[in-house]
C-alpha positions in Angstrom: -35.6 -31.2 -54.1 -35.7 -33.4 -51.0 -36.9 -36.4 -53.1 -33.9 -35.8 -55.5 -31.5 -35.8 -52.5 -33.0 -39.0 -51.1 -32.6 -40.7 -54.5 -28.8 -40.0 -54.2 -28.5 -40.9 -50.6 -30.6 -44.1 -50.7 -27.9 -46.3 -52.3 -25.3 -45.1 -49.7 -27.7 -45.8 -46.9 -28.4 -49.2 -48.4 -24.7 -50.2 -48.5 -24.3 -48.9 -44.9 -27.3 -50.9 -43.8 -26.0 -54.0 -45.6 -22.6 -53.8 -44.0 -24.1 -53.1 -40.6 -26.5 -56.0 -40.8 -23.7 -58.3 -41.8 -21.7 -57.3 -38.7 -24.7 -57.6 -36.4 -25.5 -61.0 -37.7 -22.0 -62.2 -37.2 -21.8 -60.6 -33.7 -25.0 -62.5 -32.7 -23.7 -65.7 -34.3 -20.5 -65.6 -32.3 -22.7 -65.8 -29.2 -23.8 -69.3 -30.4 -20.3 -70.6 -30.1 -20.7 -71.8 -26.5 -23.9 -73.7 -27.5 -22.9 -75.4 -30.8 -19.4 -74.3 -31.6 -18.2 -72.6 -34.7 -19.1 -75.5 -37.0 -22.6 -75.7 -35.6 -23.0 -71.9 -35.9 -21.9 -72.0 -39.6 -24.3 -74.8 -40.3 -27.2 -72.8 -38.8 -26.3 -69.6 -40.5 -25.7 -71.0 -44.0 -28.4 -73.6 -43.7 -31.2 -71.1 -42.7 -29.8 -68.6 -45.2 -30.2 -71.1 -48.0 -33.8 -72.0 -46.9 -34.8 -68.3 -46.8 -33.4 -67.5 -50.2 -34.9 -70.6 -51.7 -38.3 -69.4 -50.5 -37.7 -65.8 -51.6 -36.3 -66.5 -55.1 -37.7 -70.0 -56.0 -34.7 -70.7 -58.3 -36.4 -73.7 -59.8 -38.4 -71.3 -62.0 -35.3 -70.7 -64.2 -33.6 -73.2 -66.5 -30.0 -74.0 -65.8 -27.5 -75.0 -68.5 -25.2 -78.0 -67.8 -22.1 -75.8 -67.9 -23.7 -73.5 -65.3 -24.3 -76.4 -63.0 -20.6 -77.1 -62.6 -19.9 -73.4 -62.2 -22.5 -73.1 -59.4 -21.1 -76.2 -57.7 -17.6 -74.6 -57.5 -19.1 -71.3 -56.5 -21.2 -72.8 -53.7 -18.4 -75.0 -52.3 -16.1 -72.0 -52.2 -18.9 -70.0 -50.5 -19.5 -72.7 -47.9 -15.8 -73.3 -47.0 -15.2 -69.5 -46.9 -17.9 -69.2 -44.2 -16.8 -72.3 -42.3 -13.2 -71.2 -42.1 -14.1 -67.6 -41.3 -16.3 -68.7 -38.3 -13.5 -71.0 -37.2 -11.1 -68.0 -37.1 -13.6 -66.1 -34.9 -13.0 -68.7 -32.1 -9.6 -67.1 -31.3 -9.2 -63.7 -33.0 -11.4 -60.6 -32.9 -14.1 -60.1 -35.4 -12.7 -56.9 -37.0 -9.3 -58.4 -37.4 -10.7 -61.6 -39.0 -12.6 -59.5 -41.5 -9.6 -57.4 -42.3 -7.4 -60.4 -42.9 -10.1 -62.0 -45.0 -10.2 -58.9 -47.2 -6.8 -60.0 -48.6 -8.6 -62.5 -50.7 -10.7 -60.2 -52.9 -7.8 -57.7 -52.9 -5.4 -60.3 -54.3 -7.9 -61.1 -57.0 -8.4 -57.5 -57.9 -4.7 -56.6 -58.0 -3.8 -59.8 -59.9 -6.2 -58.9 -62.7 -4.9 -55.3 -63.0 -1.7 -53.9 -64.4 -2.0 -50.3 -63.5 1.1 -48.8 -61.7 -1.1 -47.2 -59.1 -2.2 -50.6 -57.9 1.3 -51.1 -56.5 0.3 -48.5 -53.9 -2.7 -50.5 -52.9 -0.6 -53.6 -52.7 1.9 -51.9 -50.4 -0.9 -50.7 -48.2 -2.4 -54.2 -47.9 0.9 -55.8 -47.2 1.6 -53.2 -44.5 -1.8 -53.7 -42.9 -1.3 -57.5 -42.9 2.2 -57.2 -41.5 0.8 -55.3 -38.5 -1.8 -58.1 -37.9 0.0 -61.3 -38.6 1.7 -62.8 -35.5 5.3 -62.0 -36.4 7.4 -61.2 -33.3 6.2 -59.0 -30.5 3.5 -56.7 -31.8 2.1 -55.8 -28.3 -0.9 -58.1 -28.6 0.0 -61.4 -30.3 -2.8 -63.0 -32.3 -3.5 -66.7 -32.2 -1.6 -68.3 -35.1 -4.3 -70.9 -35.8 -7.0 -68.3 -35.9 -5.0 -66.2 -38.3 -4.4 -69.2 -40.5 -8.1 -69.9 -40.6 -8.8 -66.3 -41.6 -6.1 -66.5 -44.4 -7.7 -69.8 -45.6 -11.1 -68.0 -45.6 -9.5 -65.2 -47.7 -8.3 -67.7 -50.2 -11.7 -69.2 -50.6 -13.2 -65.7 -50.8 -10.9 -65.1 -53.8 -12.0 -68.4 -55.3 -15.6 -67.5 -54.7 -15.1 -64.2 -56.6 -13.5 -66.0 -59.5 -16.2 -68.7 -59.7 -18.9 -66.0 -59.1 -17.9 -64.2 -62.3 -18.7 -67.4 -64.2 -22.3 -67.3 -63.1 -22.6 -63.5 -63.3 -24.9 -63.8 -66.3 -27.5 -65.6 -64.2 -30.2 -63.7 -62.3 -28.8 -62.7 -58.9 -31.6 -64.5 -57.0 -31.0 -67.6 -59.1 -27.2 -67.8 -58.5 -27.2 -66.8 -54.9 -30.0 -69.1 -53.8 -28.5 -72.1 -55.6 -25.0 -71.2 -54.5 -26.1 -71.0 -50.9 -27.9 -74.3 -51.2 -24.6 -75.9 -52.4 -22.8 -74.1 -49.5 -25.3 -75.5 -47.0 -24.8 -79.0 -48.4 -21.1 -78.5 -47.9 -21.0 -77.2 -44.3 -24.1 -78.5 -42.6 -22.6 -82.0 -42.3 -19.7 -80.5 -40.3 -22.1 -78.8 -38.0 -24.1 -82.0 -37.4 -21.0 -84.0 -36.8 -19.7 -81.4 -34.2 -22.9 -80.3 -32.4 -25.4 -83.1 -33.1 -28.7 -82.8 -31.3 -27.7 -79.4 -29.8 -28.5 -77.9 -33.2 -32.2 -78.8 -32.7 -32.7 -76.9 -29.4 -35.5 -74.4 -29.9 -33.5 -71.4 -28.6 -30.6 -72.3 -30.8 -32.8 -72.7 -33.9 -34.4 -69.4 -33.3 -31.1 -67.6 -32.9 -29.8 -69.3 -36.0 -32.9 -68.2 -38.0 -32.4 -64.6 -36.8 -28.7 -64.7 -37.7 -29.6 -65.9 -41.2 -32.2 -63.2 -41.8 -29.9 -60.4 -40.5 -26.8 -61.6 -42.3 -28.2 -62.8 -45.6 -31.8 -61.9 -46.6 -31.6 -58.3 -45.4 -28.1 -57.4 -46.7 -28.8 -59.0 -50.1 -32.0 -57.0 -50.5 -30.2 -53.8 -49.6 -27.3 -54.5 -51.9 -29.6 -55.1 -54.8 -31.0 -51.6 -54.1 -27.5 -50.1 -54.0 -26.1 -51.9 -57.1 -29.0 -50.6 -59.2 -28.1 -47.0 -58.4 -24.3 -47.1 -57.8 -21.4 -47.7 -60.2 -19.5 -50.9 -59.4 -16.4 -49.0 -58.2 -18.4 -46.8 -55.9 -20.1 -49.9 -54.4 -16.7 -51.4 -53.9 -15.4 -48.3 -52.1 -18.4 -48.3 -49.8 -18.1 -51.9 -48.9 -14.4 -51.4 -48.0 -15.6 -50.0 -44.7 -16.7 -53.5 -43.6 -13.6 -54.2 -41.4 -14.1 -51.0 -39.5 -17.8 -51.7 -38.9 -16.9 -55.2 -37.8 -14.3 -53.9 -35.4 -16.7 -51.4 -33.9 -19.4 -54.0 -33.5 -16.9 -56.4 -32.0 -16.0 -53.7 -29.5 -19.6 -52.8 -28.6 -21.3 -56.2 -28.7 -18.4 -58.6 -27.9 -16.1 -56.4 -25.9 -13.2 -57.1 -28.2 -10.5 -54.6 -27.5 -8.0 -53.8 -30.3 -4.6 -52.1 -30.0 -3.8 -48.9 -31.8 -1.6 -50.9 -34.2 -4.4 -53.2 -35.0 -6.8 -50.3 -35.7 -4.1 -48.8 -37.9 -3.8 -52.1 -39.8 -7.5 -52.1 -40.4 -7.4 -48.6 -41.8 -4.5 -49.6 -44.1 -6.4 -52.6 -45.5 -9.6 -50.5 -45.9 -7.6 -47.9 -47.8 -6.2 -50.6 -50.0 -9.6 -52.0 -50.7 -11.1 -48.6 -51.4 -8.2 -47.6 -53.7 -8.3 -50.9 -55.6 -12.1 -50.5 -56.1 -11.6 -46.9 -57.3 -9.0 -47.7 -59.9 -10.3 -51.1 -61.0 -11.2 -51.5 -64.6 -14.9 -51.8 -65.4 -16.1 -55.4 -65.5 -19.5 -57.0 -65.6 -21.0 -57.0 -62.1 -20.8 -60.0 -59.9 -23.9 -61.7 -58.6 -25.4 -59.8 -55.7 -24.0 -62.1 -53.1 -21.4 -60.1 -51.1 -23.9 -60.3 -48.3 -23.4 -64.0 -47.8 -19.6 -63.9 -47.7 -17.6 -64.8 -44.8 -16.6 -61.2 -44.5 -19.3 -61.0 -41.9 
């Protein structure tokens, strides 16, 4: 009996562990900002993540059709720019709020591809949540406009990443994620080198970057593969919708980022929209197991 219960609980724990690891990795990464800036931090996180997954999956073992090469190129560039813009948003706005705003990207893709009347409810919830977060008028704690714009740009690239990810969904997850991250690293590492230069090679900085990459990429991807083998896609989507709340809590505990009641309410509304959209979404072939390397954390 206990073994049967554990079988049902395991995928839920795996998703929770994945979301928490993502948040921990990003919280640690933000502490690199004084050393190498947001661009250098992105370069370390994505660069080391690509190296780790190349070593783990060895994607050169699989053949790659020419049409898939172009799809992986678009997929990787979208992934890299999504991470870059997300980390740039973290310079001036709290972690949890950045994640909540960024969730508008996948929400927009999901709602655009659906024609169910109930999806109008999720759209209204998402718009209401964003309206509470975006810097319109006096909301009690105005957010930095530039930081919000970076988060919205990251959301757009998260949406593009999902669209391009569907085009490589037929590939093995390790194959597509490892190669996609390699392209992402090639996209963002030059920005980090340009901004931080030799500071990226400091031993302490390199060690923190490696830890961030392991926590925010290798561990979450492994946990998500466990979850996706045992959970329906819509259940997985509902579980991952708690990411903004986890990010906000970790931001509070690890970064001392205080949010107003209105901002907490906005996060709840966006989470409800994401969970509702996942619950009512039509069944589609699963995406590559790569949510763990998104800018969402």
